[in-house]
Backbone as JSON, one array per atom type, in Angstrom:
{
  "sequence": "XXXXXXXXXXXXXXXXXXXXXXXXXXXXXXXXXXXXXXXXXXXXXXXXXXXXXXXXXXXXXXXXXXXXXXXXXXXXXXXXXXXXXXXXXXXXXXXXXXXXXXXXXXXXXXXXXXXXXXXXXXXXXXXXXXXXXXXXXXXXXXXXXXXXXXXXXXXXXXXXXXXXXXXXXXXXXXXXXXXXXXXXXXXXXXXXXXXXXXXXXXXXXXXXXXXXX",
  "N": [[3.59, -17.13, 25.58], [0.14, -17.4, 26.35], [-2.89, -17.63, 24.62], [-6.45, -17.34, 24.78], [-9.1, -19.37, 23.25], [-12.61, -18.16, 22.3], [-14.03, -20.27, 23.6], [-12.84, -20.62, 25.79], [-10.72, -22.37, 26.24], [-6.85, -22.97, 26.42], [-4.05, -21.83, 24.6], [-0.3, -22.19, 23.64], [2.08, -20.49, 22.86], [3.99, -21.7, 21.5], [2.26, -23.53, 20.22], [1.01, -21.99, 19.26], [2.36, -21.44, 17.03], [2.6, -23.75, 15.53], [0.45, -24.11, 14.71], [0.24, -22.0, 12.85], [1.86, -22.85, 11.38], [0.99, -25.21, 10.37], [-1.24, -23.86, 9.23], [-0.06, -22.18, 7.33], [1.1, -24.39, 5.66], [-1.32, -25.28, 4.3], [-2.59, -23.31, 3.04], [-0.56, -23.07, 0.96], [-1.26, -25.15, -0.29], [-3.69, -24.64, -1.08], [-3.26, -22.89, -2.74], [-2.23, -23.79, -4.7], [-4.36, -25.05, -6.04], [-5.63, -22.75, -6.8], [-6.7, -19.42, -6.24], [-6.57, -17.74, -3.16], [-9.88, -16.8, -1.39], [-9.89, -14.4, 0.94], [-7.39, -13.29, 0.63], [-7.3, -12.3, -1.94], [-9.4, -10.62, -1.78], [-8.2, -8.49, -0.32], [-6.07, -7.98, -1.37], [-6.88, -6.52, -3.42], [-8.38, -4.59, -2.37], [-6.04, -3.14, -1.54], [-5.35, -2.4, -4.06], [-7.42, -0.89, -4.95], [-7.12, 1.32, -3.16], [-4.58, 2.18, -3.68], [-4.96, 3.81, -6.09], [-6.91, 5.56, -5.52], [-9.28, 5.18, -5.67], [-10.91, 3.83, -3.68], [-11.34, 3.39, -0.29], [-10.99, 0.95, 1.85], [-11.25, -1.73, 4.19], [-9.9, -4.45, 6.17], [-11.44, -5.14, 8.99], [-9.67, -5.84, 11.69], [-9.38, -8.55, 13.83], [-11.0, -8.52, 16.88], [-9.25, -8.28, 20.5], [-8.64, -9.28, 23.55], [-6.98, -8.48, 26.46], [-5.67, -9.85, 28.82], [-3.45, -10.78, 30.49], [-0.46, -8.84, 31.31], [3.2, -8.92, 31.08], [5.87, -6.41, 32.3], [8.74, -6.62, 31.72], [10.85, -5.03, 30.98], [10.77, -1.25, 31.34], [10.21, -0.25, 28.88], [8.96, -1.6, 27.65], [6.68, -4.08, 26.95], [4.84, -7.41, 27.49], [2.63, -9.43, 26.4], [0.97, -11.95, 27.88], [-1.17, -13.3, 28.31], [-4.15, -13.38, 26.33], [-7.69, -13.34, 25.07], [-9.3, -14.11, 21.74], [-11.77, -12.63, 20.75], [-14.98, -13.18, 19.67], [-15.77, -11.83, 16.43], [-18.18, -8.9, 16.31], [-19.34, -7.57, 14.14], [-19.38, -7.3, 10.49], [-16.57, -8.52, 8.01], [-15.28, -6.48, 6.32], [-15.11, -3.0, 5.77], [-15.75, 0.64, 4.57], [-15.16, 3.54, 2.24], [-16.42, 4.54, -0.26], [-16.84, 6.77, -2.61], [-17.95, 8.98, -1.26], [-19.54, 7.21, -0.37], [-20.62, 4.81, 2.32], [-19.32, 1.63, 2.79], [-19.81, -1.66, 3.52], [-19.5, -4.84, 3.9], [-19.57, -8.31, 4.25], [-17.45, -11.38, 3.66], [-17.63, -14.66, 2.26], [-17.08, -18.17, 1.83], [-17.55, -21.12, 0.11], [-17.84, -24.82, -0.15], [-19.53, -26.13, -1.6], [-21.43, -27.01, -4.48], [-23.98, -26.59, -5.36], [-25.39, -24.8, -3.48], [-25.32, -22.25, -1.19], [-24.96, -22.1, 2.04], [-26.7, -21.34, 5.18], [-25.35, -21.65, 7.74], [-22.83, -20.31, 7.2], [-22.87, -17.87, 7.8], [-23.46, -15.57, 10.53], [-25.96, -14.95, 13.63], [-25.38, -12.26, 14.35], [-24.23, -10.95, 12.71], [-26.17, -10.67, 10.87], [-27.46, -9.14, 12.12], [-26.16, -6.73, 12.42], [-25.98, -5.91, 9.68], [-28.26, -5.77, 9.15], [-28.87, -3.07, 10.54], [-26.93, -1.53, 9.38], [-28.03, -0.84, 6.86], [-30.57, 0.6, 7.58], [-29.52, 2.54, 8.2], [-28.64, 3.64, 5.53], [-26.62, 2.56, 4.56], [-24.37, 0.8, 1.83], [-24.76, -2.32, 1.86], [-23.76, -5.83, 1.88], [-22.64, -8.9, 0.72], [-20.33, -11.05, -0.23], [-19.93, -13.68, -2.22], [-18.33, -16.72, -2.49], [-17.9, -19.59, -4.63], [-15.55, -21.69, -4.29], [-15.16, -24.27, -4.9], [-15.94, -24.32, -7.71], [-15.28, -22.38, -8.68], [-16.42, -19.34, -8.65], [-17.54, -16.16, -8.35], [-20.12, -14.01, -6.26], [-21.92, -11.01, -5.69], [-23.89, -10.15, -3.51], [-26.93, -8.54, -2.63], [-27.28, -7.26, 1.07], [-29.79, -7.03, 1.65], [-31.2, -9.0, 0.09], [-30.22, -11.49, 1.42], [-30.63, -11.02, 3.75], [-33.82, -11.52, 3.61], [-34.05, -13.86, 2.97], [-32.74, -15.31, 5.6], [-34.22, -14.83, 7.17], [-36.32, -16.41, 6.78], [-35.66, -19.0, 7.9], [-37.0, -20.41, 9.87], [-39.14, -21.69, 7.94], [-37.59, -23.89, 7.25], [-35.7, -23.73, 5.37], [-32.18, -23.81, 4.93], [-29.9, -22.66, 3.11], [-28.92, -21.02, 0.43], [-30.09, -21.23, -2.92], [-28.08, -22.04, -5.58], [-28.9, -21.18, -8.05], [-30.88, -19.43, -7.52], [-29.25, -17.54, -6.63], [-27.65, -16.61, -8.52], [-29.75, -15.97, -10.32], [-30.69, -13.14, -8.54], [-28.22, -12.08, -7.71], [-24.88, -10.29, -8.5], [-23.16, -12.06, -10.6], [-19.43, -12.15, -10.39], [-16.46, -11.55, -12.08], [-13.21, -12.92, -11.41], [-10.1, -11.2, -11.83], [-6.58, -9.93, -13.27], [-5.85, -7.43, -11.83], [-8.16, -5.51, -10.45], [-8.08, -8.43, -8.11], [-10.46, -9.3, -7.39], [-12.95, -7.59, -8.71], [-14.58, -6.25, -7.34], [-16.06, -3.67, -6.97], [-17.21, -3.05, -9.44], [-19.38, -4.42, -9.25], [-20.82, -3.35, -7.36], [-20.74, -0.93, -8.57], [-22.73, -1.77, -10.51], [-24.89, -2.39, -9.2], [-25.74, 0.27, -8.03], [-26.18, 1.66, -10.0], [-28.15, 0.33, -11.04], [-30.22, 0.03, -8.69], [-31.22, 3.12, -9.04], [-31.95, 3.24, -11.2], [-34.35, 1.94, -10.83], [-35.38, 3.15, -9.0], [-36.08, 5.73, -10.18], [-37.52, 4.85, -12.26], [-39.91, 4.42, -10.29], [-40.5, 7.17, -9.54], [-41.49, 8.3, -11.42], [-43.95, 7.23, -12.27]],
  "CA": [[2.11, -16.37, 25.69], [-1.09, -17.81, 26.43], [-3.95, -16.83, 24.09], [-7.52, -18.45, 24.84], [-10.36, -18.86, 22.05], [-14.07, -18.0, 22.9], [-14.76, -21.22, 24.35], [-11.84, -20.71, 26.97], [-9.59, -23.15, 26.0], [-5.96, -22.1, 26.13], [-3.32, -22.3, 23.3], [0.3, -21.75, 24.13], [2.52, -19.74, 21.71], [4.56, -23.16, 20.64], [1.09, -24.48, 19.75], [0.11, -20.97, 17.76], [3.49, -21.16, 15.85], [2.5, -25.02, 15.04], [-0.76, -24.23, 14.44], [0.85, -21.27, 11.9], [2.6, -23.81, 10.22], [-0.27, -25.83, 9.4], [-2.03, -22.99, 8.16], [0.62, -21.97, 5.95], [0.83, -25.43, 4.49], [-2.8, -25.25, 3.76], [-2.56, -22.15, 2.11], [0.4, -23.29, -0.24], [-1.69, -26.48, -1.2], [-4.79, -24.05, -1.8], [-2.9, -21.54, -3.66], [-1.87, -24.67, -6.06], [-5.63, -25.06, -6.86], [-6.88, -21.43, -7.04], [-6.91, -18.48, -5.09], [-7.51, -17.91, -1.73], [-10.54, -15.44, -1.38], [-9.62, -13.4, 1.4], [-6.18, -12.44, 0.08], [-7.6, -11.93, -3.07], [-10.0, -9.26, -1.8], [-7.35, -7.74, 0.42], [-5.25, -7.25, -2.63], [-8.11, -5.44, -4.5], [-8.57, -3.52, -1.66], [-4.95, -2.2, -1.88], [-5.2, -1.92, -5.54], [-8.18, 0.17, -4.83], [-6.72, 2.07, -2.28], [-3.36, 2.83, -4.3], [-5.46, 4.38, -7.31], [-7.65, 6.47, -4.7], [-10.89, 4.41, -6.11], [-11.87, 3.46, -2.26], [-10.55, 3.27, 1.1], [-11.81, -0.06, 2.33], [-9.93, -1.97, 4.99], [-10.16, -5.44, 6.72], [-11.43, -5.16, 10.22], [-8.66, -6.71, 12.84], [-10.2, -9.15, 15.07], [-10.65, -8.02, 18.52], [-8.5, -9.26, 21.33], [-8.98, -8.76, 24.76], [-6.04, -9.03, 26.84], [-5.65, -10.37, 30.46], [-2.11, -10.37, 31.36], [0.84, -8.63, 30.61], [4.18, -9.1, 32.02], [6.56, -5.63, 31.76], [10.24, -7.17, 31.64], [11.35, -3.71, 30.83], [9.88, -0.31, 31.82], [9.62, 0.57, 27.82], [8.43, -2.76, 26.66], [5.25, -4.78, 27.48], [4.81, -8.57, 26.74], [1.24, -9.94, 26.56], [1.33, -13.23, 27.94], [-2.29, -14.07, 27.78], [-5.36, -12.76, 25.82], [-8.06, -14.0, 24.37], [-9.9, -13.78, 20.97], [-13.08, -12.2, 21.13], [-15.8, -13.18, 18.4], [-16.31, -10.53, 16.15], [-19.51, -8.64, 16.46], [-19.5, -7.34, 12.84], [-18.67, -8.0, 9.42], [-15.26, -8.39, 7.58], [-14.65, -5.29, 5.52], [-15.86, -1.41, 5.91], [-14.83, 1.78, 4.23], [-15.99, 4.51, 1.87], [-16.46, 4.52, -1.78], [-17.42, 7.92, -3.45], [-19.06, 9.53, -0.6], [-21.03, 6.23, 0.48], [-20.14, 3.99, 3.47], [-19.5, 0.52, 2.34], [-19.65, -2.72, 4.54], [-19.61, -6.35, 3.55], [-18.81, -9.74, 4.57], [-16.89, -11.98, 2.32], [-17.6, -15.97, 2.87], [-16.58, -19.17, 0.59], [-18.19, -22.42, 0.22], [-16.94, -25.84, -1.17], [-20.74, -26.56, -1.96], [-21.51, -26.64, -5.72], [-25.35, -26.27, -5.74], [-26.23, -23.87, -2.79], [-24.72, -21.47, -0.15], [-25.23, -22.72, 3.54], [-26.71, -20.22, 5.83], [-24.51, -22.06, 8.38], [-21.68, -19.81, 7.11], [-23.22, -16.73, 8.85], [-24.12, -15.64, 12.44], [-26.8, -13.96, 13.5], [-24.95, -10.88, 15.11], [-23.77, -10.32, 11.7], [-26.8, -10.11, 9.92], [-28.35, -7.89, 13.08], [-25.12, -5.5, 12.1], [-26.55, -5.84, 8.4], [-29.77, -4.61, 9.38], [-28.39, -1.54, 10.8], [-26.42, -0.43, 7.93], [-29.1, -0.78, 5.87], [-31.39, 1.6, 8.36], [-28.66, 3.91, 7.67], [-28.88, 3.67, 3.79], [-25.18, 2.13, 3.87], [-23.96, -0.15, 1.2], [-24.01, -3.61, 2.82], [-23.48, -6.66, 0.83], [-21.53, -10.14, 0.86], [-19.43, -11.67, -1.47], [-19.74, -15.6, -2.05], [-17.36, -17.67, -3.6], [-17.86, -20.93, -4.55], [-14.49, -22.25, -3.9], [-14.95, -25.56, -6.26], [-16.96, -23.98, -9.12], [-14.24, -20.62, -8.93], [-17.38, -18.3, -9.2], [-17.82, -14.9, -7.14], [-21.15, -13.15, -6.26], [-22.37, -10.08, -5.23], [-25.3, -10.05, -3.03], [-27.47, -7.45, -1.53], [-27.45, -8.02, 2.03], [-31.49, -7.01, 1.4], [-31.94, -10.32, 0.2], [-29.28, -12.4, 2.26], [-31.77, -10.95, 5.38], [-34.8, -11.75, 3.82], [-34.01, -15.79, 3.25], [-32.16, -15.87, 6.25], [-35.42, -14.74, 8.24], [-36.97, -17.76, 6.72], [-34.53, -20.47, 7.93], [-37.81, -21.13, 10.28], [-39.56, -22.64, 7.35], [-36.67, -25.04, 6.98], [-34.75, -23.57, 4.24], [-31.28, -24.22, 5.19], [-29.28, -22.42, 2.44], [-29.64, -20.35, -0.56], [-29.58, -22.48, -4.06], [-26.9, -21.27, -6.69], [-29.88, -21.05, -8.84], [-31.32, -18.53, -6.98], [-28.19, -16.46, -6.3], [-27.13, -16.55, -10.03], [-30.83, -14.64, -10.43], [-30.58, -12.2, -7.7], [-26.86, -11.57, -7.39], [-24.17, -9.98, -9.49], [-21.66, -12.34, -10.9], [-17.99, -10.98, -10.42], [-15.23, -12.26, -12.54], [-11.88, -12.53, -11.18], [-8.98, -11.08, -13.04], [-5.44, -10.02, -12.22], [-5.92, -6.28, -11.32], [-7.75, -5.91, -9.1], [-8.56, -9.63, -8.34], [-11.84, -9.58, -7.22], [-13.35, -6.46, -8.92], [-15.82, -6.29, -6.38], [-16.56, -2.48, -6.88], [-17.73, -3.16, -10.43], [-20.41, -4.98, -8.77], [-21.16, -2.37, -6.35], [-21.5, 0.37, -9.79], [-23.65, -1.9, -11.41], [-25.91, -2.61, -7.86], [-26.17, 1.36, -7.49], [-27.22, 1.84, -11.4], [-29.75, -0.78, -11.05], [-30.92, 1.07, -7.87], [-31.14, 4.4, -9.18], [-33.02, 3.29, -12.64], [-35.17, 1.42, -10.1], [-36.27, 4.47, -8.0], [-36.26, 6.65, -10.71], [-39.1, 4.2, -12.38], [-41.1, 4.64, -9.35], [-40.86, 8.26, -9.3], [-42.41, 8.7, -12.88], [-45.26, 6.72, -11.87]],
  "C": [[1.3, -17.47, 25.76], [-2.24, -16.97, 25.4], [-5.15, -18.01, 24.38], [-8.66, -17.9, 23.75], [-11.69, -18.59, 23.23], [-14.21, -19.01, 23.94], [-13.83, -21.61, 25.5], [-10.57, -21.69, 26.91], [-8.29, -22.45, 25.47], [-5.09, -22.65, 25.02], [-2.06, -21.72, 23.48], [1.29, -21.23, 22.95], [3.2, -20.86, 21.06], [3.22, -23.66, 20.23], [0.63, -23.38, 18.9], [1.04, -21.2, 16.72], [3.45, -22.72, 15.18], [1.67, -25.04, 14.29], [-0.47, -23.32, 12.57], [1.36, -22.18, 10.96], [2.06, -24.61, 9.46], [-1.05, -25.21, 8.38], [-1.39, -22.7, 6.88], [0.71, -22.98, 4.74], [-0.27, -25.28, 4.03], [-3.02, -24.21, 2.97], [-1.84, -22.64, 0.95], [-0.37, -24.12, -1.04], [-2.71, -25.91, -1.91], [-4.5, -23.3, -2.75], [-2.64, -22.9, -5.21], [-3.27, -24.8, -6.54], [-6.41, -24.31, -6.86], [-6.7, -20.43, -6.05], [-7.48, -18.6, -3.91], [-8.35, -16.39, -1.68], [-10.08, -14.31, -0.55], [-8.54, -12.79, 0.93], [-6.71, -11.72, -1.23], [-8.26, -10.26, -2.61], [-9.26, -8.25, -0.97], [-6.24, -6.76, -0.75], [-5.68, -6.54, -3.42], [-8.37, -4.69, -3.63], [-7.33, -2.28, -1.57], [-4.66, -1.65, -3.28], [-5.99, -0.66, -5.62], [-7.72, 1.53, -4.24], [-4.97, 2.92, -3.06], [-3.66, 3.72, -5.08], [-6.25, 5.42, -6.82], [-9.02, 6.24, -5.34], [-11.58, 4.43, -4.73], [-11.04, 3.34, -1.09], [-11.24, 2.36, 2.03], [-10.91, -1.07, 2.81], [-10.57, -3.48, 5.74], [-10.22, -5.38, 7.91], [-10.59, -5.97, 11.04], [-9.91, -7.45, 13.65], [-9.86, -8.69, 16.39], [-9.89, -9.3, 19.29], [-8.46, -8.71, 22.68], [-7.79, -9.52, 25.89], [-6.46, -9.19, 28.74], [-4.86, -10.67, 31.29], [-0.82, -10.08, 30.51], [1.92, -8.3, 31.71], [5.27, -7.72, 31.27], [8.23, -5.72, 32.29], [10.88, -6.1, 31.67], [10.34, -2.44, 31.14], [9.17, 0.34, 30.27], [9.23, -0.71, 27.22], [7.48, -3.56, 27.66], [5.46, -6.19, 26.49], [3.53, -9.39, 27.23], [1.61, -11.57, 26.89], [-0.16, -13.93, 27.98], [-3.55, -13.2, 27.41], [-6.21, -13.79, 25.23], [-8.91, -13.55, 23.04], [-11.0, -13.87, 20.51], [-13.89, -12.62, 19.62], [-16.28, -11.81, 17.59], [-17.74, -10.24, 15.81], [-20.26, -8.09, 14.99], [-19.25, -8.06, 11.49], [-17.12, -7.76, 9.21], [-14.55, -7.06, 7.21], [-15.74, -3.89, 5.74], [-14.87, -0.32, 5.55], [-15.95, 2.83, 3.46], [-15.48, 4.42, 0.43], [-17.56, 5.68, -2.64], [-18.28, 8.38, -2.79], [-19.75, 8.27, 0.03], [-20.54, 5.22, 1.38], [-20.51, 2.63, 2.87], [-19.2, -0.56, 3.74], [-20.16, -3.97, 4.01], [-18.99, -7.27, 4.24], [-18.81, -10.85, 3.11], [-16.85, -13.94, 3.09], [-17.44, -16.63, 1.4], [-17.47, -20.51, 1.08], [-17.4, -23.91, -0.82], [-18.21, -26.37, -2.04], [-20.95, -26.12, -3.42], [-22.89, -25.97, -6.05], [-25.96, -25.43, -4.9], [-24.78, -23.33, -1.66], [-25.31, -21.56, 1.1], [-25.11, -21.64, 4.51], [-25.88, -20.15, 7.29], [-23.38, -21.0, 8.45], [-22.01, -18.67, 7.91], [-23.86, -16.56, 10.12], [-24.75, -14.29, 12.85], [-26.7, -12.44, 14.36], [-24.29, -10.27, 13.76], [-25.09, -10.16, 10.8], [-27.83, -9.23, 10.81], [-27.3, -6.6, 12.72], [-25.59, -4.89, 10.75], [-27.53, -4.99, 8.27], [-29.68, -3.14, 9.48], [-27.76, -0.72, 9.91], [-27.06, -0.26, 7.28], [-30.07, 0.57, 6.13], [-30.73, 2.9, 8.01], [-28.19, 4.13, 6.51], [-27.44, 3.69, 3.66], [-25.19, 1.16, 2.75], [-23.99, -1.3, 1.56], [-24.61, -4.78, 1.9], [-22.63, -7.75, 1.26], [-21.32, -10.88, -0.25], [-19.68, -13.17, -1.31], [-18.9, -16.11, -2.92], [-17.55, -19.04, -3.18], [-16.44, -21.62, -4.77], [-14.32, -23.24, -5.31], [-15.57, -25.1, -7.58], [-15.77, -22.98, -9.05], [-15.28, -19.65, -9.24], [-17.45, -17.37, -7.6], [-19.03, -14.34, -7.41], [-21.09, -12.02, -5.48], [-23.59, -9.93, -4.98], [-25.66, -9.35, -2.17], [-27.66, -7.9, -0.34], [-29.26, -7.63, 2.48], [-31.65, -8.81, 1.28], [-31.38, -11.48, 0.89], [-30.59, -12.3, 3.89], [-32.89, -11.5, 5.18], [-34.62, -13.38, 3.67], [-33.69, -16.1, 4.35], [-32.9, -15.66, 7.13], [-36.33, -16.05, 8.13], [-37.12, -19.2, 6.61], [-35.91, -21.15, 8.95], [-38.96, -21.98, 9.37], [-38.59, -23.97, 7.12], [-35.38, -24.99, 5.76], [-33.22, -23.1, 5.05], [-29.78, -23.19, 4.62], [-30.07, -21.88, 1.07], [-29.06, -21.35, -2.05], [-28.92, -21.71, -4.9], [-27.59, -20.46, -7.43], [-30.19, -19.73, -8.77], [-29.97, -17.15, -6.86], [-27.76, -15.84, -7.65], [-28.73, -15.2, -10.63], [-30.87, -13.14, -9.89], [-29.38, -11.46, -7.34], [-26.47, -11.12, -8.75], [-22.96, -10.76, -9.66], [-20.11, -11.57, -11.22], [-17.24, -11.99, -11.12], [-13.74, -12.05, -12.15], [-10.93, -12.0, -12.39], [-7.56, -10.75, -12.57], [-5.38, -8.81, -11.4], [-7.26, -5.66, -11.45], [-8.25, -7.56, -9.24], [-9.62, -10.32, -8.26], [-12.44, -7.95, -7.25], [-14.65, -6.16, -8.6], [-17.04, -4.83, -6.57], [-17.32, -2.34, -8.05], [-19.23, -3.82, -10.35], [-21.65, -3.84, -8.3], [-21.74, -1.13, -7.53], [-22.59, -0.09, -10.19], [-25.1, -2.18, -10.04], [-26.2, -1.17, -7.88], [-26.78, 1.69, -8.86], [-28.38, 1.11, -11.3], [-30.76, -0.17, -9.86], [-31.69, 2.08, -8.31], [-32.2, 4.6, -10.17], [-34.29, 2.68, -11.89], [-36.41, 2.6, -9.58], [-36.47, 5.65, -8.83], [-37.85, 6.26, -11.53], [-40.28, 4.54, -11.4], [-41.24, 6.21, -9.36], [-41.39, 8.74, -10.33], [-43.86, 8.04, -12.88], [-46.45, 7.7, -11.36]]
}
């Protein structure tokens, strides 16, 4: 079976198996140094789901099927397909009647989070979610520092739009100021809903303060 990536370059099934073996080896090596961020989030989502706290899932990577063989009437074999670039963020779902939508990114950088980790279509998607009053944010993982932050997408969008001024990243010092740090633990491994609760509380307090003026 042949899969083709968005650049059109093909990769055979054997090549995919070899890549999987290489990725698995990297995962194991990385696990020795610390947790894998995406795995930790997925496990956290499973934890929240099992306890009826929230229903949040990772969106599957879209695949466009090009060629299918039917060796049997009851079976179909995909012979060629394309991995299409995702058009939205990584995770979405429902929490206490509210729509949740977020992207998870990581960097080895110790002092800032590069904007190149994000894509323009993701920023557009976040803007649309905010327009519908959804809870939209990013989880930023500094792998070298083993630190995680919740950042309201409004802040990310604001600073992203300033790239024309030469800004290429978000300084860690700024993230510490405007974000909410999340302390990893055993269960859930990334308790990001605690940060969501804090964000909602601060937002409500701010809105109540404006209404009394």
